[in-house]
C-alpha positions in Angstrom: -27.9 -15.2 -33.9 -31.1 -13.1 -33.1 -33.3 -10.7 -34.8 -36.2 -9.0 -32.5 -39.3 -7.7 -34.2 -43.0 -6.3 -32.9 -41.9 -8.9 -29.4 -40.6 -11.4 -31.3 -37.3 -12.7 -31.7 -36.1 -14.7 -34.4 -33.3 -17.5 -33.4 -30.8 -18.9 -36.0 -28.7 -21.8 -35.4 -25.4 -22.2 -36.6 -26.9 -24.9 -39.6 -28.7 -21.7 -41.0 -32.2 -23.2 -39.3 -34.4 -20.7 -38.0 -37.3 -20.5 -34.6 -39.0 -18.2 -33.3 -40.4 -16.8 -30.0 -42.4 -14.3 -28.8 -41.3 -12.0 -26.0 -42.6 -12.1 -22.5 -40.7 -9.5 -21.1 -37.2 -9.5 -20.5 -34.6 -7.3 -18.1 -32.0 -6.2 -18.0 -29.0 -6.7 -14.9 -26.6 -4.0 -14.4 -24.1 -5.6 -12.6 -23.7 -8.6 -15.2 -23.9 -6.6 -18.2 -26.8 -8.9 -19.1 -30.5 -8.6 -21.0 -32.4 -11.6 -20.0 -35.3 -12.3 -22.2 -38.4 -14.4 -20.8 -39.4 -16.5 -24.4 -42.4 -18.7 -25.7 -43.7 -20.1 -28.9 -47.4 -19.4 -29.6 -48.4 -23.1 -30.2 -46.6 -23.9 -26.5 -47.2 -20.8 -24.9 -46.9 -22.9 -21.3 -43.2 -24.1 -22.4 -41.4 -20.8 -21.0 -37.7 -20.5 -21.3 -34.7 -18.3 -20.3 -32.3 -16.7 -22.5 -29.2 -13.4 -21.6 -27.2 -11.6 -24.4 -24.6 -9.1 -23.7 -24.2 -8.0 -26.9 -28.5 -7.9 -28.2 -27.2 -9.9 -31.2 -26.4 -13.6 -29.6 -27.6 -15.5 -26.7 -26.2 -16.9 -23.9 -27.5 -19.6 -22.1 -28.2 -18.9 -18.2 -26.3 -20.4 -15.5 -28.1 -22.1 -12.3 -27.0 -18.2 -10.6 -29.0 -15.9 -12.9 -31.9 -18.9 -13.2 -32.4 -18.9 -9.8 -32.8 -14.5 -10.1 -34.5 -15.2 -13.2 -37.6 -17.3 -11.4 -37.5 -14.5 -8.9 -38.2 -11.5 -11.3 -40.8 -13.6 -13.4 -42.8 -14.6 -9.8 -42.7 -10.7 -9.3 -43.4 -10.0 -12.8 -46.5 -12.8 -12.5 -47.7 -11.0 -8.8 -47.5 -7.9 -10.8 -50.5 -9.1 -13.5 -52.2 -10.3 -10.7 -52.3 -7.5 -8.8 -53.1 -5.4 -11.4 -56.7 -8.2 -12.9 -57.4 -7.1 -9.4 -58.1 -3.8 -9.9 -59.3 -3.7 -13.2 
């Protein structure tokens, strides 16, 4: 189960333990009907993970095809940030 509040996602595992992640960004893939979340923990911001959700309540692992797409989306996101920094 997951809960999102103020750009933070709390993931509750089956055993009741909770992990807290910051959301770098997310996007929706209309074809698959899934949202893809790019997450990191504040204590380790260089470790980015990607999870998917179909219902906004539970998370799914991504397959190789989805991961490749997520890598492309992340590269475009980072490129956009670089361009924005150049303008500022």
